[in-house]
N, C-alpha and C positions, 0 to 999 in steps of 0.2 A: 187440750193442754198437754204438752210433752216436756219432760225434763231432759235437757240437752246441754252439752258444753258448747261454748261459742267457738272453740277451736275446731277447725276443719269444716265448718259450715259455711258454704259459699253460695252466692246467687247462681241460679241455673242460667245458662246462656239463653235459654228460650224465654226467660222471664225478664221484665224490665229491670234495669239496674237500680238498686235502692241503697241508700246510705245507711250505715249502722245507726240505730236509734240511740239518741243521747239519754243518759240517766242522770237525774238530779242527785246531788251528793247525799249519801246515806240511804238511798232507796233500795229496798230489797230487790234482787234480781234472781232469786233462786228458782222460780218456776219460769220456764221459757215457752213461748209460742212461736210458731213459724209464720212469717208474713213476708212476701216478696223474696222468698228463698233464703232469708237470714233468720237468725235466732233473735227474738225480741223480748227484753225483760217485761214481765207482766206486772211487776210491783207487788207480787205476793210471795210469802215465804215458801221455802222448799218443803215438800212433804216430809213427814217424820221418817227418819232414817237417812235423809239427805241433808247436807249442810247448805244453808242459804248463803248466796253470794251478795255482797254489798259493795256499792261504788261510793266510798266515802270521799267527801270533798274537804276543803280547808276548814269549813265550819265544824264538821263532825270531828276531824282530827284535833282541832283546837280544844274541844271539850274533853276528848280522850286524854290529851296531854295534860290539861289542867287537873282533872281528877286523878290521873296516875301520879303526877308529881306530888300532889297532896298526900296520897296514900303511901308513896315511897318512903316517907319519914317513919312509917310504922312497919314497913315490910322487912322480911329477912333479906339478906344480901342476895343479889341475883347470881345465876350461874356464871362461871368465869367468862364465857363468851359475851355476856352482857355487861361486864364491868366498865367498859368504855363509856357507857351511858352516864355513869355516876359523875364524871368530871366535866361533862358538857354543860353549856349554858342552857337557859330555859328553852329556847326555840331551836337550839342546834340539833336536838334530836326530837323529832315528832313521834309520838306513840301511835301505833295502829291498834286495832281492837284486840288483837291477840296479845300484844304486850300489856295492854290495859288489864285484861283478864289475868295475865300472869302476875301482875302486881297484886291483884286481889287474892290470888292463891297464896302468894308469899306472906300477905298480911294474915291469912287464916292459920298458917303453920304455927304450931306451938301456942295457940291462943284458945281459950275456952269460948264457948258460945257467947257468953255475956261480954267478954273482952273484945270479940270481933265486932259486936254490935256497938260497943262504946267507941271503937276506932272510927266506924262509919259516921257516928253522931259527931265526933270531933271534926272529921273531914268536912261534913256538911256545914257545920257552924263556921269553920274557917273560911268558907267560900262566901259568907254573907257579911255585909257591913255591920258594925256595932248597932245593936238595937233593932235589927231586922225582924226577929220573931215577934217583938212587941208591936211593931208597925204592921206586920202581917195580920195580927189579931184584930187591930183596929180597922184595917181595910177589908178583911175577909172574916167577919164573924161567922159562926157555924150556921149559916142559912142555906136555903135551897139554891139561891142565886150564887153564893160563894162556891158551893159544891159543884154546880154546873159550870161555872166559869173556870175553875181549876181543872175540871175534866177536859174542857175544850182546849186549854193550854197544854195539857199533857201530850196530846196527840202530835203536834208539830215539834215541841221542844224536847221530847224524850225519845224521838224516833231513832236517834243515833245510839241510844243506850239499849232500848228494848225491841227495836224493830217496828214494823207497821202495826198500827192500832187504830181503833175507831171508837167514837163515843156511842154509848148504848143507854137505853132507858132502863132504870132500875126502880124498885119500890122500897122505900124506907119509911118505916112506921106508918104504912098505909098510904103514903104519898108517892105518886109516880113522878120521877124526875130524870133528866138526862145528865146524871152525875156519875155514870159508870164508864169505864174505859176497858175495851176488850183488846188485849195484846194477842195478836194472832199466833205468834210463835216467838217466845222471848229470846232475844239475841244473847242476852247474858247467860241464860240457862243453857241454850243451845251450844254456845262456845265453851262454857266451863264444864258442862256435862256433870255438874256437881250439885246435889240436893242441898248440901250444907251451905255452899256459897249462895245459892238462891235464897235460902231462908235466913241465914245469919248476916249476909252482907248486902241483902237487898230488901226482902219482904219485911222482916221485923223492924230493922232500923228505920226504914222509910215510913212504915205505919206509925212508929213511935214518934218520929220527928214531926210529922204532920199533926198527929193527935195531941202530943204533949208540948211541943215547942210552938207550933203554929195555932193550936187550938181548933183545928179542923179535922175531925175524925176521918180516918182512911182505913179501909180494909182491903188487903190484897189476897187473892185466892189463886195460887198457881195450880195448874192442872199438869201433873207429872206424866200423864198418859200421852198428851200431844204437845206439851211444852207451851201451851197458851197460858194466859193469866188474866184475871178480871180484877180491876181496881174500882172500888166504890167509895167515892168521896161522900162524907156525911154519915157513913156507917161506922159505928164504934167497933174496933177489932176485938176478937175474943182474946182471952189470956193465952199464953203459949201452951199451957197444959190442956186447955180446952180446944185448941186448934188442931184439926186433923193433920197438919204438916208435922206436928211433933212426933207422929208415929210413922213417918215416911221412911221407906227403905232407900238405900243407895241405888244409883244407876250402876249396877255391878259390872256391866259390860263396857261402859264408856268413861267412868270416872277413875282417874289415876290414883285417887286416895280412898277408893271404896273398900269396904270390908264385907264381902259377899256373905260371910257367915253370920253377920248381925242382921236381925230383923228390922232394926231401926238404924238410920244413918248415924254413925258414931259421932259425927260432928254436931248432931242435934242434942247430944247428951251433955249434961252439965259438967 
């Protein structure tokens, strides 16, 4: 496995000509292998320290635009260069992942940890039809089957948001079940480079939404060493004060909002 750029990589005259491999929308192409003289995406995230490349299609960009448009209502105004987006129609401007993360960052500005989580909750509720949480509770009571079913759905439907993932077996209250999801390298954390955004705009509100609105417990455990994350459906999450993430320091070298002098990310403080 070799990390390479597609630029400047050509087929050798001595080798048979090969066509550039196609990539499905949203599939990670950060780690590259060589076959027939060209760089071929492996579908794996890039190693830590390198940024994963994604080939987003219409489906992925539609979700990015939907989420970003919903969050724009709560975000600080964009920089002058981005003001043209404000007066465009819904589909006149499609958001890419970078602009989606930028909206999240502007939502975070000048808001407390609790306020950030409340915004995400409102955005998630606004994307559901009336009465959806109650219907979810009826369809998916907190059983082993419901937990495993939601884990299986997470892998294909949240690929655009968090990157490649896979179902894994976990043990909950002494029972083994395939209700865990291992995110190999979280796209949101990788692109934001921000511990506070990971915890306040993703982990805590997602846990709370499934646990309190849908009635299906969910625990998310990000690994800030390699940017992976484990999601476990059916497992009750700890309180924020008991969660190790509450003591996590900033990514001092890559986060634009970091305070290196603080032992704990200042965005995690009340």
